[in-house]
Every structure is written in structure tokens, then in C-alpha cells.
N, C-alpha and C positions, 0 to 999 in steps of 0.2 A: 642188586645184579651182581655188582662186581666193585673192588676199591674204589676205583679213579672215576666213576661215575656223574658226581658232582665236578671234578675238574674238567671232566670232559662236556659234560653240559653248560658250562659257564663258559667255555672257552667258545664252543660251537654259538653259544647264543651271541655274544659279542661277534664274532665274524658275520652270522647273519643280520643283524642289526645293521651294521656298517653297509654288509650289501644292499638291501632293500632299500637303504636312505640313499644309494646312489644313484634308485630307480625313483624315488618320489620321497621325497622329507616327511610326509606324513606316515609312512609307513611303519608301524610298531611289531614287528613281527615275535610271535610266540613260537618258543622252541621245547619242546616234551621228547622223553624216552618211552617208547612202548615195549616192553620184554614180554617174549613168551616162550614159557618153559617147554623144552622139546622132548625130556624123560620125567615123567612124574617122580618126584620126591616128597616125603614127608617135612622134613626142614626148609621147601624152598615152595614159594606162592606159584600158582600155573599161571599167573599175569601180574604184570607189574607196570604202573604209569610210575614216571618219574620227573617233575614233583608232583605226587599225587595232589596234593591241596592246592595247587593252582591250577591244576587241568579242571575240564569242567564235567570229565567222566571219570569214573570210579574205575580202578583196577581188574574188578570184577567182571566188569562187562565185557572183558578182552578173554574171560577162560575160555570160551568155546571156537576161538580161532583157529584151532587146529584143524577141528572138524569141518569146520567153516571154510576151510582156504582146501580141503580134500575135496568136496564140492565145486568150489571155484574151479580146480584144477581139470576136472572133470568136463567142464564146459569150453574149455578153451580148444579154439579150431585148429591150432597145432597139433596137439593130441592125436587127431583124425591123421596127422603125418605118419607115414611109415617108410622109417631110415633101415637101408639094408643090413648095417650093423649092430649087432643086440646092446655092443657097449655102449655107441653113440647114441641109442634110445635109451639107454637107461640113462646117460646123463643128462641129455634133456630133458627128462623129466623129472629126475631128483634134484637137479641144481636151478639152472635159470627160473624154469615155469615154476617149480615148487614154491622158490622164494616171490617169485610174483602174486603166487595166489596168497601167499602169509599176509604180503602188503596189501593186497585188493580186499582181504578178509578184514585185515586190522581198518582198511579204507571205511569198510561196508559197515563196522561196529561203528565207528564214529559220526557217519553221515545217518545213520537211522537211528541213533541214540536221542531221545528226547530232552536231554539235558544240553546237546550241542548248541552252541554259540550261533544264533541265526544270520547274526552280522560279519561270520567269519567264514573262508575258505581255507580247509585244509590238506594238505601233501604229505603226502606218505613215501619213505625211502625204502629201498629193496631192506629186508633184514640180513645183521649178520649175525653169526654166532659168537657169544661173548659169554663165558662161564655157565656153559649149558641153556643159555638163553639166544633166544630169534629176537634180536633187539631193531628197531625202526625209532630212526628221528623222524619226529611228527613236526611240521610248521604250519603254523597260522598266520594268513593275510587277510586285511581288511575288506571287507567286498564291495564298499561303496569306493575306496581307491582304486582294485581292479576294474571296476564298471567305469572308469572314467578314461579308458582308453581304448582306444579301437584295436580289435582282435579278429581272428580268422574263423570260420563255424567249423571246419575240418580238422579233426585232428589226427588222421591216419590216411595212408594212401597204401589200397589195396594192390598186392603183387600177384594173388591170385585167390582160390577160395580159401585157404587154408592159412594163409599171412598177409596181414597188414602190416605197415610200418608205422608207428607212430611218429607225430612231427607237430613242434609246438607251434600253436596258434596265436602266440603273441611273445615278443620279448621276454615280460615275465614268467611266462609259461617257461622259456629255454633256460632262462637264470635260476628257477625253482630246481628243474631237472638237473642241471650242473651242479649246484649247491647240494641236493640230495645226491648224486653218484657221487661227488667228494667226499662227503660225512660217512657213506657205506664204504670207503675206502679206509677212513681214519678208523673206523669201529672195526676194521679186519686187521687193526695193527696187534701185536701182542697183549700190551696193554692199554686200550685206549684210554687215553687220559692222564696219562702218567707223564708225557713229554709233553712241551707246547705245541699244540697245532700248526702246522705250517701252514694252513689255507689262508689265500690271500683274496680278500674282498673284490679288489679291480682285477684280478687274474680270472676269478671265477666268472664275473660282470664279460668279461670279451669271450672268456668261454661259452657262456649262453648265448651273446651275439652272432657266436661261430656256428654254434649249432642251430640256431634260428635260419640264419642265412642258406646253411647245409640245408636245411627244413624245405625252403623256399624252392631251393634248387631242385630238389628231388621229387615235390609236388609237378614241377615243370618237365622235368626229362629225367628218368631214372636211369638212363644210361650214361649220365654224364659223369666221367670219373673223376674230373679235378673238383667236385662241387665243395670238397673239405678246403678249398682255397678263395672260394668265393668271396668270403668279408676281408680278407688281405688283397684280391685284386680291386675292389672297389674303392678300398683306404688306399692304395696306391696310386692309384689314376688320380685320385681326385688331390693326393699331394705333389703331384708333378707337375710341373710346369713344361709348358711347349712355349718354345721362342721367348720366353720370359713372360709370358699371362697365365694366369690363374685357370684351372679347369671349370667348367661349365657347360652343363648338357644334361642329355639322357639319354637312360639305357633301358631297353626294355628287355625284362628277364623274359620268355616263354618259349615255348618248342618251336622246330624250326618250321612246320607246319601249320601254326596257329591261325585259323579263319579271321581271327579280329585283326590281324595285320595286315595291311597292303605292303606289298613289297615295292619299293623305290631304285634302290641301288642292290645289286646281288656281287658280294664280293667272290668271286671267282675261287681264290684260295683264302678261305679264311682265316683270318690270324687267329691266335690265341689270347681270351681275355688276360690272363696272367702275364703275358709279354707287357708290361708297364708302357714302354714308350711306343711301342707302335699302337695300343689301345687308347693311350692320351691323345695321340697324335690325330685317331680318326674322331675322338670326341669332340674335336673343334667342327667337323660334321655336322652333329647332332645337337647345335645350340641353338637352332632356329626352329623352323616346323618339322625335323624329322629326328628320329631315335636311331640308335645303333642298337642292333637287334643281336640277342645273346641268349644261350642255353646256361650259362654258368660257365662254359671251356670255350665254346668257338663263337667269333664274332660272323654272322653272317651278310650284314649287310646294313642299309639303311630305310626304315621302314616308318610308315605312317600308322597310327592307331584308330581304327574305327570305332564310332558307337557300339556299346556290348554291356552285355552286364554278366559279370565271370562270377558265376554262382559256384563252378567247379574250381575255383582259384588255381586256374595255372597262368595267368600274367601279371607279373608285377613290375612297378616304375622304379628305377634308382635315377634320382638325379643330384647330379655333383652340382653342388651352390657356390663352391669357390675353393680355395686352400683348405685341403684338410679337413672338409666339411660336406659329408653327403646323405641321403635320406633314401628309405626304401618305403614305397606305397601300395598300397591295393585299391582298387575303386576310388583314387581320389583323396584316401583317408592313409596318413603315414602311419607305420607301425614302428620303425625306430629312426635314428637318425646317428651319426657317427661323427664326432669331431675331434680331430686331434687322436684318433685312435680308440676314442673313450666313446663306448655306446649311450644313448640316452632315451627316453621314452618322450615324444614330443607332448606340449602341452596340450590338454584339451581345448575344441572352439570355445570360444567366448560363447555364453547364454544369452541371445539378444532381448528375451522378454525382460531378465532382469538388469540389463544394460539400460531398456526404455525406460523401466520404474526408477532407476537409480539417476537418470538424466532429468528426470520431473523432479524428483526430491533436489536434487543439486540446485538447478536454476529455477525452480519453483514456477511462479506465475510470466516470468519472464518466456518462457516457450512453450510453444505448440506441440501439438501431437505431429503435424505436417514435418516441424523441424527436427522431431525426434526420431522421426523414420529416415530422415536424411542422414543425422548423424549415425545411427545405425549403419545402414548402407555404407557411408564411408570409414568405418571402422572394418565391415565385412572386407573392404577391397582392401584397406591397407596392412589387414592381416595377411594377403597375400604377398605383401612385401620379401622376396626373397632377403634381403640383406636386413631386415629391420627396419623399422622406422617409428617417429611420435608425433602423435596428434595433439597440439594443447586446444582444449576448447575453453574460452575465458568471457565472462559476462561484459569485460572490458578490452577486448581484443583489438579495438584500432587503439585504443590510448597503449594498449601494451607493445603493439607493433612500434610504434614511434619510440616507446623508452628506449626498447631494445634494439633500435635500427642499425646500431652500429656493429650489432652480433647476427644481422642477417638480411635478409632482402624483401625492403616493403615493397607492396603491389599495390595496382589500385583493385578498390575491393570486388571480391567476384566470389559469386556463389558456386561453391563446388558440385560436382559430379562424380561417380565414380570414375569413368573416363577419364575425366581432368586429373583427378588425383593421383590415377595413376603413373600419369608422367611427370609428377611433383615430388615424387618419395625418394628419388634416388639420390638425393646428395645429401650429406650430413646435418644436424639438427630440425627445430621441430616445425610441422605445418601449422601456423596460428589461426584460428577461427574463430566465429562467436557461437552463440548458441542456435543459430540459424542457419549456419554451415556457409557463412561467408567468410572468406581467406583476405586476411590482411597482409599476412607475410608467411616467407619458406626460407627455409635453413637456421630459422631462430636458435641462437645460444641463450640457452635460459641462465638464469642468474638463481640466487637465494641464499639461505644461511644453514651449515651444517645442521645437521638435526640427529635425533637418536633413531629414525627411524630408516635411516640409509643401511646397508647390507653389503657387506666386504664380499659375499658370495654374489652378489649379481655385477649385471656392467654400469660403466660411464651413464649409459641414456637412463637407465631405471634409476639410479641415484639422483641424478640430475632433476629429473622429476619430480622425485620425492622433496628435494630441497627448494625447488621452485613453488610448489603446489602448498606445500609448509609453510611458506612466506606469504604467500597470496594470502590477501586481506578480503580479496571478491570471490565470488564463485566460479572454481571452476575446476576441470577433468582434465588429468592428461590418459591418453591411451599410448601404452608402451608396449610395441611390437618388437620382440626380440627376434635374432636371428635363428635360434632355434626353434621357433614355432611358438605359440601360444601369443597372450595378449593381457599385459596388466594394466587394471583401470586402479587410478589414483587420484580420488576427489581430495577437498579440504574440509569436508563432513567428518571424518573418521579414520584417523589414521591405524586405528589398531583392527580394523574390517577390512581395508583393501585388499584386492585379491593379488 
């Protein structure tokens, strides 16, 4: 299609791989180019896929894209709009809508092709004109990884019968959109691929997070003018101290008159969310039973949430967890977290059935089903600890509590409940218990020999558990709850298969 397509593809593939591994280390994105010839020429193919040998669909499958695009274009509701000025009408039809129809036609060919890989989800960029071809970047992501994370249902907000505004359903979708918009811009350069790409994976990730938060704000209140600063407002509030203390509290994102909110305190003169010092001060009031109420722009007061099922996806919760750390949730499901300005996807909840089976294998005849159910309940409660925690279940917990007594607090044996555990995990160190759920020590500092299974990418709590379990000669399981959500299970049965 053009001289530097190889260099362009290699550069974009590298950026794409770095970008999506920032979201999940298991992502292995595929990147392809699809080009559609705009005017028939004997020396050019009507459609090109590059690299064709690596893509599941042959170039010829895209030969009729322009015809399909014309049919798709006629079906857009926006085509029914009648603008006053004929030049404006022409620009609307021939530019944005036309390119969108070509993108949608390419996507339709991919989705309907029998050779499409069923375990991949493909995303298509707007096409840019390069050497007579309309060239789109296509990326593929593994479906099983995408399904691991919570997302929203609605992908657009209707403004009127002829126009709906698309909004991202997840952080991943928003990052995909940001990346595809950036590569569309790269394709518009005079010789794409000739010079080194200036795209930066971390900047695209932050841009995607900003798009996602703007979309949440738009779902809630289409009239909020400063929704573009919603992400930075939340980050600034989370990083700001108030009288020497870290921030911790809840902010509810919803329209002013949302029926699922009970107003407790109304501010007569609403503060602005982006006024960091004022907002951070008011967050002190939202650290117990109340939440600050905002539409992404104004702070209306303090509210309580009523029980509801938000099928319209018009109410979201921002939890400030500590210095430079916050999450946004919908219906108790975390959609995104931000730590020190870096967006991340929350780890998915643990599989309770799998954990129960693993416990029975680890401790064999030493554990009953009743004890397994109790351990699963305790893990479920530990998962809620905002600042992370660790449980260590050992077949010789009593002896280990005595051996490690200098690095922890021994207690009289006590069978734990979820309510009791909730009050025991706020200190550093591990909670040490036996397979029956009987606790023998709190705040235990674990020992162990350094091992190849440690990871420099993980924190001290995780690596401490790795060393301890790897060194243990008796059946044991460490449950590591990280501060950014998610649970790691580490047993001494098989270190190559720990989660």
C-alpha cells in the first residue's frame, strides 16, 4: 500500500503490546492493517490486509467494503438530520459519517467471516487515506481476558431520536478507543512509518481513563460542562492531605435529583469538585455513613444511598482509599482504580468453588466441608479490606504461632467469624489460623528463604508469603489481599500454578 507500512506496523504493534500489558499482563494483542482502494486501478488490489499471512481473513474478503459502507451510511440516523447550510451538510456526509461507515463495513466483514478466530474480539480504527487506500488499524484482544473484568451494559447516551453519543463500557474499551484515535492521527502524517512514532503507552492509558470518566459523567448529567476534568479532580482530591491526614471517603456521582439518594445535608452554595482544597475538606464529612454528592462538576451536599438496581447506569461511586489511591464502582463492582495517577483494572473476585476444591486438596483428610466453608467465608471478608491483608492457614498453626511469636502477637485460640476478622486485619502482618478457622496469632511477620518464585513486580506482602510457603514443610495456604483489589492464593503444592 505504501513504502513504510512495515515500519509503521512494527512501531504500532510495539506500543499496543506495552499498552495492554499495563492493563493485564496476559493480554497479547494482535495488530493488522486493512486498506481499501478508493479508486479502481489495474496495478493495485482493491483491498489489502497486512500482514496477510498472519491474519485469519484474506484480503479478497474486503473487496466489497465500499459498497457495504454505502449501505451502512444510508442507515445512520444522523443522515436524517437536515442542516441549513449545504456545505455543512456535504461535510457531514462525506467526512466523519463516510469514514465511520467504512470502519463499520470492515468490522462487519471481520465479524461475519467464518475464518474469524472465535476467541478474539476485534476493534477497528477510522480509516485514513494513504497512497490511494483507506487504511484502518485493526487490533484483536483475547475474549477470555476481557470477560474477567466488570463492565457496563449501555454503550451510548441518546440526545434525541437522531443522535446518540457513544460512551465506553469499560476502561479497556476506552483505552482501545484512545489508542485507535491516536493511530488514526499517525496515519494522517505525510509518510506514516517514516519517522519514529511518538505514541506513548502510559499517556494513552491515562487518556483512556480520562475518556472513561468523562463518559460516566456524561451518562449522569449531559449538562455538566467540566466533565473533562473529572479524572484529574478525583486524583487531586485523593493526593491532597487535610490537616496532615490522608483522604478516605466516598463520593457519589449522580444527577442532582436522583431518586435513589437520600439527601442528609444540602449545601446552599455548591462547591466545585475541581476546587481541590475545598473538596478535600468536605471529604472528611464523607468517611462514615455519608457520601459527597456530585454530578462531576458541583458538590450538592451529603447523601445516603438507598437500595436500588441501577439498570440505567446513572449512579456511580468513587471511593478514596488513601493517599493517591481511588476507585470508581457501579453496583458494588469496581470498574477502575487509580494509584499515583496510574489507572488500573481491578483484579477479578476469586472463584469460591475453586478455592474450596483447592483447600480440600491441600489439607486432605485434615479438613471437613464445614471448615472449608468457614475458610471461604473468611477469605471473602478479607477481600474487602481496603488496605490489603494476609491470612495464613497452616496445619501446624499453633506451633508456628509459638515459633514466630517475636514477630507477632499470640492469642488464646479463637475460632474466627467474618465479623471478628473484620476487626483484626487493620494491622500489618498475617493472621495465622489452622484449617478449622481457629486463630493463634495476629500481625505475624513471616520468615522464609529467598526463592525464584518471588516477583519484583509484586509487593512485600506477596513476596513474603511466597518465601514462607515455599519454605514450609507442612500443608499451608497463604491468602494475599492486595491494596488494589484481588486475591492471590499461594500453596506449597505447586508454585508453578499459584494464582
